[in-house]
C-alpha positions in Angstrom: 22.4 -9.4 9.0 22.7 -12.6 7.0 21.1 -12.9 3.7 20.5 -9.2 3.0 23.1 -7.5 0.8 23.8 -4.1 -0.7 22.0 -1.8 1.8 24.7 -0.4 4.1 22.8 2.8 4.8 20.3 1.3 7.2 20.6 0.3 10.8 20.3 -3.3 11.9 16.8 -3.1 13.3 15.4 -1.9 10.0 15.4 -5.6 8.7 13.1 -6.9 11.3 9.4 -6.4 10.8 7.9 -4.7 13.8 4.6 -6.6 13.8 3.1 -9.9 12.6 1.2 -8.0 10.0 4.3 -6.4 8.6 6.0 -9.7 8.5 3.1 -11.1 6.4 3.2 -8.1 4.1 6.9 -8.5 3.5 6.5 -12.2 2.9 3.6 -11.6 0.4 5.5 -8.9 -1.4 8.6 -11.1 -1.7 6.4 -13.9 -3.1 4.7 -11.4 -5.5 8.2 -10.1 -6.6 9.1 -13.5 -8.0 6.4 -12.9 -10.7 8.2 -9.8 -11.9 6.8 -6.4 -12.8 5.3 -4.9 -15.9 6.7 -1.4 -15.0 9.6 -0.5 -17.2 10.7 2.9 -15.6 9.9 5.3 -12.8 8.2 7.5 -15.4 5.8 4.7 -16.2 4.6 4.7 -12.5 4.1 8.6 -12.7 2.1 8.2 -15.9 -0.3 5.9 -14.1 -1.1 8.3 -11.3 -4.3 9.7 -12.9 -5.7 6.2 -13.6 -4.8 5.0 -10.1 -6.4 8.1 -8.6 -9.6 7.4 -10.6 -9.6 3.8 -9.5 -9.1 4.6 -5.8 -12.0 7.1 -5.8 -14.2 4.3 -6.9 -13.7 3.0 -3.4 -15.8 5.8 -2.1 -19.1 4.0 -2.8 -17.8 1.0 -0.9 -16.7 3.2 2.0 -20.0 5.0 2.3 -21.9 1.7 2.1 -20.1 0.3 5.1 -20.0 3.6 7.1 -23.4 2.7 8.5 -23.7 5.8 10.8 -22.4 8.1 8.1 -19.9 9.8 10.4 -17.1 9.7 7.8 -15.2 6.8 9.5 -15.5 3.0 9.6 -15.2 1.5 13.1 -14.1 -2.0 13.9 -17.6 -3.5 13.9 -18.4 -1.9 10.6 -15.2 -3.2 9.2 -16.0 -6.8 10.3 -19.4 -6.5 8.5 -17.5 -5.1 5.4 -15.2 -8.2 5.3 -18.2 -10.4 5.7 -20.1 -8.8 2.8 -17.0 -8.9 0.6 -16.4 -12.5 1.6 -12.9 -11.7 2.9 -12.1 -14.6 5.2 -9.7 -13.1 7.8 -9.6 -14.0 11.4 -10.7 -11.5 14.1 -7.1 -11.1 15.1 -6.1 -10.4 11.5 -8.9 -7.8 11.1 -7.9 -6.1 14.4 -4.2 -6.1 13.3 -5.1 -4.5 10.0 -7.4 -1.9 11.6 -4.7 -0.8 14.1 -2.0 -0.7 11.4 -4.2 1.6 9.1 -5.8 3.8 11.9 -2.9 6.2 11.6 -4.3 8.9 13.9 -5.6 6.2 16.4 -9.0 7.6 16.7 -10.6 4.1 16.4 -12.2 5.1 13.0 -11.0 4.5 9.6 -11.1 7.6 7.3 -11.4 7.1 3.5 -7.7 7.1 2.7 -7.0 4.7 5.6 -9.7 2.4 4.3 -8.2 2.4 0.8 -4.8 1.4 2.2 -6.4 -1.4 4.2 -8.2 -2.8 1.2 -5.0 -2.8 -0.8 -3.2 -4.6 2.0 -6.1 -7.1 2.0 -5.6 -7.6 -1.8 -1.9 -8.3 -1.2 -2.3 -10.6 1.7 -5.1 -12.6 0.0 -2.6 -13.4 -2.8 -2.4 -17.0 -1.8 -0.1 -18.9 -4.3 -2.1 -22.1 -3.6 -5.4 -20.4 -4.7 -6.2 -21.1 -8.4 -8.9 -18.5 -8.4 -6.5 -15.8 -7.2 -7.2 -13.3 -9.9 -10.5 -11.9 -8.4 -9.9 -12.3 -4.7 -12.2 -9.6 -3.5 -15.1 -9.7 -6.0 -14.1 -6.2 -7.2 -12.1 -6.8 -10.4 -11.8 -3.1 -11.4 -10.6 -2.1 -8.0 -8.3 -5.1 -7.9 -6.7 -3.9 -11.2 -5.8 -0.6 -9.5 -4.3 -2.4 -6.4 -2.3 -4.6 -8.7 -0.8 -1.5 -10.4 0.3 -0.3 -6.9 1.8 -3.7 -6.0 3.5 -3.6 -9.4 5.0 -0.2 -8.8 6.3 -1.3 -5.4 7.9 -4.5 -6.9 9.6 -2.3 -9.6 11.2 -0.1 -6.8 12.1 -3.1 -4.7 15.2 -4.1 -6.7 16.5 -6.7 -4.3 13.1 -8.2 -3.7 13.3 -8.1 0.1 9.8 -6.6 0.6 11.1 -3.1 1.4 12.2 -0.1 -0.7 15.4 1.6 0.4 16.9 5.0 -0.4 19.5 3.3 -2.7 16.8 1.4 -4.6 14.8 4.7 -5.1 18.0 6.3 -6.5 18.6 3.4 -8.7 15.1 3.6 -10.2 15.6 7.3 -11.0 19.0 6.7 -12.6 17.6 4.0 -14.8 15.0 6.3 -16.1 17.7 8.9 -16.9 15.5 11.6 -15.2 18.3 12.9 -12.9 16.8 16.4 -12.9 13.8 15.0 -11.0 16.0 13.1 -8.6 15.7 15.6 -5.8 11.9 15.5 -6.1 11.9 11.8 -5.9 14.1 11.7 -2.9 11.7 14.1 -1.2 9.0 11.6 -1.9 11.1 9.0 -0.3 11.3 11.0 2.8 7.5 11.4 2.7 7.2 7.6 2.6 9.8 6.8 5.3 7.8 7.9 8.3 10.0 6.2 10.9 13.2 7.5 9.2 14.8 4.0 9.2 15.8 4.2 5.6 13.3 1.5 4.6 9.8 1.8 3.3 7.3 -1.0 3.6 4.2 -1.4 1.4 1.9 0.3 3.9 4.0 3.4 4.2 4.2 3.4 0.3 0.4 3.3 0.1 -0.3 6.1 2.6 2.2 8.3 0.8 0.6 7.5 -2.5 -2.9 8.5 -1.3 -1.4 11.8 -0.3 0.3 12.3 -3.6 -2.8 11.8 -5.6 -4.8 14.0 -3.3 -7.2 11.5 -1.7 -6.7 13.3 1.7 -7.4 16.7 0.4 -11.0 15.8 -0.7 -11.7 14.5 2.8 -10.7 17.7 4.5 -12.9 20.1 2.7 -15.4 19.7 -0.1 -16.6 16.3 0.8 -20.2 17.1 0.6 -20.9 19.4 -2.4 
């Protein structure tokens, strides 16, 4: 494959985005990578886990607000209203693509962790370089700061700035931090991210893994209503 270097471990099809949405995600991430990252080490990402966790849980109010029938899931119609209220100007096709991409168990309803991933993808995709008012794209500055930290973490891991994180890049991030003892744990985390086992992780896969790591899912399963 021309133009992509230094990743011999992956098969040829790994480079080609499977959907239009994935292609847009990769392009937006490549654009964002040109700005650089504030992350200095893999450890600095881990240290931000509690703050990210706290930030993501603030999405709960937004989620409940748009889950009009209070069934614990947002359907496509509710999502369209959500976008309208948040003044997110996406086409119907783009909204449907996002919904399908984030509705992992394909039950036509967006659970809380799926909704978080979807909002973070919206944040990334709305990062239009031509927009001067880019810093508050969704009218939720605190939440956007959390999303920016997640984007920053991905940019740090994506050493060759191709919009994906490979196994080699993950290993490189660990080696740089000198935390070789935690290498096995981190590679296990890579396996958790790489659902389709193609040796490459896109931003969506990274986000779903992250919501699992900080325990967003667990809350949904059990003690949701105390």
